[in-house]
BATOR-845031 format. One record per atom (N, C-alpha, C, O): x, y, z; residue in one letter. Coordinates in pm, whole numbers, padded with zeros to 5 digits, always signed. Example, Ala and Ser with C-alpha at 12.3 -4.5 7.8 and 13.67 -1.06 7.14 Angstrom:
# BATOR-845031
+01319-00569+00780a/+01230-00450+00780a/+01320-00330+00780a/+01424-00332+00846a/+01285-00225+00708s/+01367-00106+00714s/+01290+00003+00787s/+01341+00114+00804s/
# end
This chain:
# BATOR-845031
-04112-11905+00272m/-03997-11919+00359m/-03957-11780+00406m/-03941-11689+00324m/-03941-11761+00535h/-03908-11630+00590h/-03776-11640+00666h/-03760-11726+00752h/-03683-11554+00633l/-03553-11553+00698l/-03527-11418+00762l/-03583-11317+00721l/-03441-11418+00861t/-03403-11292+00924t/-03297-11223+00840t/-03235-11285+00754t/-03277-11095+00865a/-03171-11022+00795a/-03036-11087+00824a/-02949-11090+00737a/-03020-11139+00944f/-02893-11201+00982f/-02859-11318+00889f/-02746-11328+00843f/-02956-11405+00860t/-02928-11520+00774t/-02920-11480+00628t/-02865-11554+00547t/-02973-11366+00593d/-02969-11318+00455d/-02835-11251+00423d/-02784-11266+00312d/-02778-11179+00517f/-02657-11102+00492f/-02533-11188+00470f/-02445-11150+00392f/-02523-11301+00537g/-02404-11386+00523g/-02380-11432+00380g/-02271-11411+00327g/-02479-11495+00317p/-02459-11538+00178p/-02436-11421+00083p/-02361-11434-00013p/-02500-11307+00109r/-02474-11190+00023r/-02327-11152+00028r/-02264-11129-00075r/-02273-11145+00151a/-02133-11108+00166a/-02042-11212+00100a/-01945-11176+00033a/-02073-11340+00118l/-01991-11445+00059l/-01998-11442-00093l/-01897-11465-00160l/-02117-11414-00149m/-02127-11405-00294m/-02045-11288-00346m/-01983-11297-00453m/-02043-11178-00271r/-01964-11062-00314r/-01816-11095-00310r/-01742-11061-00403r/-01771-11160-00205l/-01630-11199-00195l/-01593-11296-00308l/-01483-11288-00363l/-01683-11386-00342a/-01657-11482-00449a/-01649-11413-00585a/-01584-11463-00677a/-01716-11298-00598g/-01714-11225-00724g/-01578-11166-00758g/-01547-11146-00875g/-01498-11140-00656e/-01362-11088-00675e/-01272-11154-00570e/-01234-11089-00472e/-01238-11281-00590p/-01166-11357-00487p/-01027-11305-00453p/-00974-11336-00346p/-00966-11229-00541d/-00832-11177-00513d/-00834-11041-00445d/-00729-10984-00416d/-00952-10989-00419r/-00964-10856-00359r/-01007-10867-00213r/-01084-10956-00177r/-00958-10777-00130s/-01003-10769+00008s/-01112-10664+00018s/-01106-10560-00048s/-01212-10690+00100f/-01323-10599+00120f/-01334-10564+00268f/-01294-10643+00354f/-01387-10448+00296t/-01423-10415+00433t/-01574-10437+00446t/-01647-10439+00347t/-01619-10454+00570t/-01763-10468+00590t/-01834-10340+00547t/-01948-10345+00499t/-01770-10225+00565d/-01830-10099+00521d/-01856-10100+00370d/-01963-10059+00326d/-01760-10148+00292e/-01776-10152+00146e/-01895-10239+00106e/-01978-10199+00025e/-01901-10358+00163i/-02007-10451+00127i/-02143-10399+00174i/-02241-10407+00101i/-02147-10346+00295a/-02273-10291+00347a/-02322-10177+00260a/-02442-10168+00230a/-02232-10090+00220t/-02270-09977+00134t/-02318-10026-00001t/-02421-09980-00051t/-02245-10119-00061e/-02282-10169-00194e/-02420-10235-00194e/-02496-10219-00289e/-02451-10310-00089f/-02578-10383-00082f/-02686-10306-00008f/-02799-10354+00005f/-02653-10186+00040a/-02750-10103+00114a/-02807-10178+00234a/-02929-10181+00255a/-02717-10238+00312i/-02758-10310+00431i/-02685-10251+00552i/-02590-10175+00536i/-02729-10286+00670s/-02672-10234+00793s/-02528-10282+00814s/-02502-10402+00816s/-02436-10188+00829r/-02297-10223+00856r/-02286-10296+00990r/-02211-10393+01003r/-02362-10249+01087h/-02359-10310+01221h/-02400-10457+01213h/-02333-10544+01268h/-02511-10485+01144h/-02557-10624+01131h/-02460-10708+01048h/-02434-10824+01080h/-02407-10649+00941l/-02312-10724+00858l/-02187-10759+00938l/-02133-10869+00924l/-02141-10668+01022t/-02024-10695+01106t/-02052-10813+01198t/-01966-10900+01216t/-02171-10818+01256a/-02207-10931+01342a/-02211-11062+01263a/-02169-11166+01313a/-02263-11056+01140v/-02268-11175+01055v/-02128-11224+01023v/-02100-11343+01032v/-02041-11132+00984v/-01903-11169+00948v/-01833-11233+01068v/-01760-11331+01052v/-01855-11179+01185r/-01794-11239+01306r/-01844-11382+01325r/-01768-11470+01364r/-01972-11404+01300t/-02029-11538+01312t/-01969-11631+01207t/-01935-11745+01238t/-01957-11583+01083l/-01900-11665+00976l/-01755-11702+01006l/-01709-11811+00972l/-01684-11612+01071e/-01544-11639+01106e/-01533-11751+01208e/-01426-11810+01225e/-01644-11781+01276r/-01644-11890+01373r/-01692-12020+01310r/-01729-12114+01382r/-01693-12027+01178d/-01730-12148+01105d/-01872-12196+01136d/-01894-12315+01154d/-01965-12104+01141q/-02105-12140+01161q/-02164-12184+01027q/-02125-12133+00923q/-02258-12278+01029p/-02321-12320+00903p/-02409-12209+00846p/-02462-12127+00920p/-02424-12207+00714l/-02506-12108+00647l/-02647-12161+00624l/-02670-12282+00617l/-02738-12070+00614v/-02877-12102+00584v/-02911-12033+00452v/-02853-11929+00420v/-03002-12090+00377e/-03036-12026+00249e/-03081-11882+00271e/-03127-11846+00379e/-03068-11801+00166c/-03079-11656+00185c/-03177-11588+00092c/-03141-11491+00026c/-03300-11635+00085f/-03393-11561+00001f/-03530-11554+00066f/-03568-11638+00147f/-03603-11452+00027r/-03740-11433+00071r/-03828-11432-00053r/-03784-11389-00160r/-03950-11479-00041a/-04041-11485-00155a/-04065-11348-00216a/-04084-11336-00337a/-04065-11243-00132d/-04092-11109-00182d/-03967-11036-00230d/-03975-10920-00271d/-03852-11102-00225g/-03728-11039-00269g/-03662-10955-00163g/-03545-10919-00177g/-03734-10922-00057g/-03676-10842+00049g/-03618-10712-00002g/-03669-10653-00097g/-03511-10669+00061a/-03446-10544+00022a/-03312-10571-00046a/-03228-10482-00055a/-03292-10692-00093c/-03163-10730-00153c/-03142-10658-00286c/-03227-10664-00375c/-03029-10590-00299v/-02998-10521-00424v/-02950-10617-00532v/-02938-10578-00648v/-02924-10741-00496l/-02881-10841-00594l/-02997-10905-00668l/-02977-10969-00771l/-03119-10889-00617t/-03236-10960-00671t/-03247-10957-00823t/-03273-11061-00882t/-03228-10843-00889p/-03245-10844-01034p/-03146-10935-01108p/-03176-10984-01217p/-03030-10958-01051t/-02928-11039-01120t/-02878-11156-01037t/-02778-11219-01073t/-02946-11187-00927c/-02899-11292-00836c/-02904-11429-00903c/-03007-11468-00959c/-02793-11501-00897r/-02787-11635-00953r/-02810-11743-00848r/-02822-11861-00880r/-02817-11701-00721l/-02838-11797-00613l/-02986-11824-00590l/-03025-11937-00559l/-03069-11721-00604k/-03210-11734-00573k/-03278-11847-00651k/-03357-11923-00594k/-03248-11857-00780k/-03309-11962-00864k/-03268-12100-00813k/-03351-12192-00810k/-03145-12116-00773r/-03097-12245-00723r/-03163-12279-00588r/-03198-12394-00563r/-03177-12178-00504l/-03243-12201-00375l/-03390-12238-00394l/-03442-12323-00322l/-03456-12175-00489a/-03596-12207-00517a/-03607-12351-00567a/-03699-12423-00527a/-03515-12393-00652a/-03517-12531-00702a/-03493-12630-00588a/-03556-12736-00582a/-03402-12596-00498a/-03375-12683-00383a/-03496-12691-00291a/-03530-12799-00242a/-03562-12578-00268r/-03683-12576-00185r/-03791-12663-00247r/-03857-12740-00178r/-03810-12650-00379d/-03912-12728-00447d/-03883-12878-00438d/-03974-12958-00417d/-03757-12916-00453a/-03718-13057-00442a/-03742-13107-00299a/-03787-13220-00279a/-03710-13024-00202f/-03732-13058-00061f/-03881-13083-00036f/-03917-13183+00025f/-03966-12992-00083l/-04109-13007-00062l/-04166-13127-00136l/-04254-13196-00084l/-04117-13154-00257r/-04161-13274-00332r/-04129-13401-00254r/-04211-13492-00245r/-04010-13405-00198e/-03969-13522-00120e/-04057-13540+00003e/-04098-13652+00035e/-04087-13430+00072l/-04173-13441+00189l/-04314-13482+00152l/-04378-13557+00225l/-04364-13434+00039q/-04498-13471-00005q/-04508-13619-00039q/-04617-13677-00031q/-04398-13680-00077a/-04397-13822-00112a/-04365-13910+00010a/-04352-14032-00004a/-04351-13850+00127t/-04312-13923+00246t/-04426-13928+00346t/-04500-13831+00364t/-04441-14043+00410t/-04542-14057+00516t/-04473-14076+00649t/-04353-14103+00655t/-04549-14063+00757l/-04491-14089+00888l/-04445-14234+00899l/-04347-14264+00967l/-04517-14325+00834a/-04477-14467+00837a/-04339-14485+00774a/-04261-14570+00817a/-04308-14404+00670n/-04176-14413+00607n/-04065-14375+00705n/-03952-14422+00692n/-04097-14292+00800c/-03997-14236+00890c/-04006-14292+01032c/-03931-14249+01120c/-04095-14387+01056a/-04116-14439+01191a/-03989-14498+01248a/-03909-14560+01177a/-03971-14477+01379w/-03856-14534+01448w/-03904-14598+01576w/-03970-14532+01655w/-03874-14722+01599p/-03803-14811+01508p/-03889-14842+01386p/-04011-14821+01386p/-03824-14891+01285a/-03892-14917+01158a/-04009-15012+01179a/-03998-15112+01250a/-04120-14979+01114l/-04237-15067+01122l/-04215-15189+01032l/-04154-15177+00926l/-04263-15305+01074p/-04246-15424+00987p/-04328-15406+00859p/-04437-15349+00861p/-04275-15456+00751r/-04346-15449+00623r/-04458-15551+00622r/-04445-15662+00675r/-04566-15512+00559r/-04682-15606+00549r/-04674-15686+00424r/-04761-15769+00399r/
# end
């Protein structure tokens, strides 16, 4: 699974905010802490403020995320991906045909 930096930065910022919910952060603080582009993070935050849906945030190679050694989200995303692929492997086009095919 390959994601852009844009889709990766949003969940990182949200996880950081969740780590200290009573504290306010600047995009500069978060960008510096995670060693990511402040410019890109600012664009992500603006998008999140518009209530855009999130996309999972991991790469198979770990990318440049400084959270990788202790990230608690990556394992959950991997489990979700595996469940997704298992479901697709058990599905045929006939299962999804529209309109539904008559049963034999």
